[in-house]
N, C-alpha and C positions, 0 to 999 in steps of 0.2 A: 503495499499499500505507498503513496506519494507521502500519508502523513500518520502520526499515530494515532492510535486507536483512542480516540479524544476522547471519547468517554469515560474510561477509564483513569482518567487524572478529573473528573466532575468530581467534587468535592459532596458529602451530604445534603452540604445547605445548599450550595448549584439545583442540587438534583431538585431538591424540596421545594424550593423556588420557580423553578422551571412547569415542575409539577403543576403550582399551586396556577401561578397566571394561564397555564394552557387549561386548566378546570374549569377555570371564570371563564377563559375565553370562552371557552362550547357551553356554558350555561347559557349566556347569553346568544350565543351564535348559533344554536344545533338545530339541523335539519327536522320539520316536520314530514318524518316518514310514517307509516302504518305500522314495521313490525316492531316500531321505537313505544308504543303504546304499551307496551309491560315486558314482563319478562319472559315469555312465555319459549323455553326452547324451542318447540317446533316452529314457533312463527318463524324466531330469530333463525334455526336452519333454512327450512321456507327459502327465505329473503334471500339469504345467502348464498343459496346454489342459484337461485334466479340471478342476481347480481354480477353472478362469473363473464365477461364475455359481453355484456348488457349495459346499456344507461338506468339510470335511478331511475330517469323520466316514462322508459319505456314497463321496465318493472311493474310498477305502481298498481298499475289495471290490472295485469296479470295475476300479478301475487292478489287480489280482493279476491277475482274469478275462483284463486285455484279455493282460496280458503272456504268459500263459499261450498263448493264440490268438495271439499276433503278436508273437515275442520282437525279432527282428528289424528293422529298418528294411525290407529286401528282404522278411517275408513279409508285413508292413504294404501296402506297394505291390504285394503279389498278392493280396489279399483281396480276398475274393467281397463286394460291396457289400452283401449282406442279413446274413452274416457278421459285416460290421463294425457295421452299423448295429444289429445284434440284438444287441453285445457293450456296444453304444453305450444299448438302450434304457431309457429310465428316468432320465436323466443330462440328457436335453433338450436344444437349440437344437445342433442333429443338424447343421447346418451343417459343425462343428467337426469331425464324425469324417468327413467327406467332404474338406474340406480336408486332414486330417492325411492322407491317402490319395494326396491329391494332391500334397502337398508329397515325403510318401515316394517317389512315383515321380520328382519332382526330385530328390532327393538321388541316388539309382538310378541317374538318366540323367545328372546331371551332376556328381557328386561321389564315383562310385562305390561307393554307398551307404553312403557314412563321413559322417557328419556334418559341413557346412562351421564353421571355426574363428576365422571372422573376421565382425563385426558386420553389415557390411553384407552378406557372403552368406547368415549366418543370415535375414537380414531380406528378402529375396530370395522365403524359401520360401513359400508358400501358408497363409495362416491366420494368419502369425506378425507379432504385429506388434512395436512399442518395449519392452516390459516382457517378451513370453515370450520376446526376443532378449535382452535384460536375464540377467532371470533365466540360461536357456539359457549367454550367453557366462559371465557373471558366476560360475557355478560350478562349469559342464564344463569352464570352459578358464581360469579367475581373469584374465579383461578385467575390467577397474574400471568397469563400467556401470553405471548407475545399474537395478531393475528397480522402474518405478513404476506401483503400482497402489492403491486405495482404503485399502487398511490402511498404506501408506506414507504418502500423504498426506495421514492423518491425523494418524500421529505426528509427520511432519517439522513440518506446518502447525503443531502445536500447542510443539513444540520452539525455533519463530522467531518464531511470533505471525504465518503470513503467513496474510491474506486473501483472498487471491486465491481465486476460488470454484474451488472443482476438479470444477463440473459443466462447465467453458466449457475445451476443447480449447487455447487457448491459454495458461491458466494450469499447462500442464504441461512449459514451459521456467523456470516459474521454480525449481519443484521438479526440476527436471534440475540448474540449478545450484546451488542447495542442494547436493542429491545428490552431485555432480561434487566440492564442497568437502570433505563429511565422511566419505565412503566411505572405506576402509579399501583401499589399493593390494595390501598385499600377500594378505588376504584376502576380494575382493571380495564371494565367494562366502558366507562366513561372514556377513558383514559387512547383506547382505542379506536374508537368511533371518533375522538375529537381528530386523530391523525387522520381516517376517513374523509373526514367533513373538511381539514384544511387541505387536501391533500386533491380534492375536487374544488373545494373553490379559490384556494388563493395559491399554493406551490402547484402550480397547474405546469403541466409540461414544457408549454414555453408559454415566455411573458411573465413571469412569476409574479403577483401581487404582491410584492414586498414590503412595501409600505403600509401593507393594514396588515398585514403579519404581526400576530401578536408575541412569536417566537422569535421576533429578528433580532435581538439581543444576546441569541445563544445561538445565530447559526453563523456557524465558519463560512460557507459561501456567499449568505449576503456581506459580511465583514471585509469576505476578499476578494468583494465581486466576478465569483467564479459559479453564479448557479445557473448559467448556460453550459455548463459542462458536467450538469449532474442529473439526474445521475448517467454513469456509464453502461451503453449496452451496446454489442453486437449487432449490425443487421440483420432483420430476421430472414430465415430463409426464403424464397420466395416460393410462394406455392402453383405446384404443378400446375401447368396449364391439361385439360381433357376437353375433347372436342366431341358436340352429340348433332345429332339429326333428331327435330323434334316434329311429334307426327300430332296434328289435332285435329280426328275424325270425327266426322260428326254423320247422325244420320238422318233421313228427311224427317224422322217423326222428334229431330232434334235431342239424341241421347248421343254421347261422349264416351268412347273408346276412354278407358283407364287403365293401367297395371298397377299392380300391387309388387311390390320390392321384397326382394329375398328376406326372409325372415332374422340374418342376421348381415352384420355390415351395416357401411354408411346407409343414412333414412331407411333401415328395416321397417319395416311393413307397413311402408308409407304407400301413397300413392301419387301414380303424374299420367300424364298423357303419354305413349311410349316414345323409348330414346333411342337410336341408334350411334352406338360409338365409332367415329371416323379419328381418319388419322388428320391432323392438324393440314396437308397438302390438301388432300381429297375437300377439308371444310374450307379452304379459301379459294380453290378450285370453283365450287360450289355457288359460296358466295359473289363468286366474281361473275359467274356466269348468271344467278340470278338477279342481280343489278341489270346485267346487261340484256337479259328478258324483257326486266318489269319495264326497260325504257322506252319497248315497242311494242306491251304489252296495254293496249288502255285498261283502263280503272273497274275491278272486276267488284259486283255486289254480293253481299251476304247474305241476299234475299236466297233461302233455298230453293223455291218455284224460278227463282231469275238470272241463278247463278252462272255465267258462262262457264263450262268446264273443262277442262284441256286432256286429251286423250293420253298425254305420257306422265308419268310419273316422274318429278325430274332425278334424273340421273341415274329413273327405277332404283333410288336409294332404298326405300321401303318393300323388300321383294315380297314380304311376308303375308303384306296386305294388298291381295292379286284383285279384290274385289272394289277397289276405292282412285277414284278420280282426284286427282290433284290440281289444285291452282296453280301453277308458273312461279308466279313473284313470291317469295315467302315474303310472311306477315313479319320476320325481322329478328332481331338475334337478342336473347339476354346472358345476363352473365351472375354467375354466384359464384362469389369464394367463402370455402370453406377452413378449416384449420392449415390446412397441409393440400388443399386442391382445389383449382378454381377451374368451373364452370362456363365453357361457351355452349351453349345451343342455339342454333337455324332452324324457326319454327317456321313449321311449312301445315296448310290445312289443308284436307282430303274428306269430299260425300265418300259416305258407304252405299254403294248401288245395289251390291250383294244384300242376302242374307245377314244380318247382320249377328254373327258368329263369337262367342266369348271362350279362350283356351283356359285353362288355368290359370286363376290368379290375377282373373281381366274381368272389369265388367263394364257394361253399357246402362249410362245413368246421366239423366238431365240435371241441369246446372241446377238444379230448388235440391237436388239428393245432395251436392257435394259439401256442405254442410255439416252432413253425419260422417263424414270420410277426413283420417288425415291426411293433411295436402304440406309437404315441405317447402320450403321459401322457391324453390325454381320452378314448382311448380303452379304457384302463388302468382309469380312473376308471366309462367308462359300463361295463365288463364289472364292476365290483365291483360295484356299484350291483347290475346286476341279480343277478349270484350271491348278495346279502347279501338279496336280497329271495324268491329262492329257497328260501335256507334259512330263512330267517324262519316263509315257507308251509311248511315242513316239519315246522315245529318245532312 
């Protein structure tokens, strides 16, 4: 490290004054969030899992609906998978929802439906790592445990000018040591939440509002003018590009073909319009050809009774669907980024002219039935693209 471990030289008096100033600020400035209404460990647990990779503003409405559907750990443990995933629809990272149910079942089986109260027991639950365990333990049970996430590492790295790379798992030990020095032993939950609020509102990744910071007199980076240098973080590995062609296939009765994903893997058991993976070269060539074709083909209507049909499938891309007549111009392209993958989907519209047959894990559904099925973000984006084009043609 560039500097000595500065937290080790703080006196007990300095630490106590820091805690007092910081917690007084938190009392006057803390955010009014629904999961802070009480210290129910179940509410805290659900909120912390939802907040992973998701903005607070987005989570609030989901949180309210989730608690209405699954008000207790037992209710969550007994939740039908489809209902659970539907409640989570739009939050992404669906393994979080599945892990919640597994952990709830653990709690019912091993702890009588009551959240365990030690860090080791909390950590034993499916989907709960060091941060979530620290948050639950400190907020619900007042255990002096750090809850170290990106916000906390950013604040603490600036506070002590810690140049350990926060992208490396090994660096967590350094932040854990610093946090155990400064965390308030009597109010650890409030202390952890104060760090979360400070990182969210003031000690932001860029342009931190140092003039409004309650702990600026303790902050080494503020004193040195090095705020922009912290935290140290290596660049994230770029998500791998994956290319698909998407098929929105509709019958004259306005039914759409949907396919259910496999029961394991990415987007397990969710429903999408049919997709066919292609190479990047194929994708780009087809995209280019479609643009050229669109320039020479007059605007097409989506009215099923008047839609001009094209006899050839675009590049015969969907060979499994022989009774479909494809519109040559694509509806457009949608993209979606997962943590490690970036999907590119070139979307086509086609009309089923033969019998509407469904294979295993396929269904023909009207749009009003879509609300009963769990759609991941890529499906929602394809559907929105279709609906926007449909409405545009009608106006």
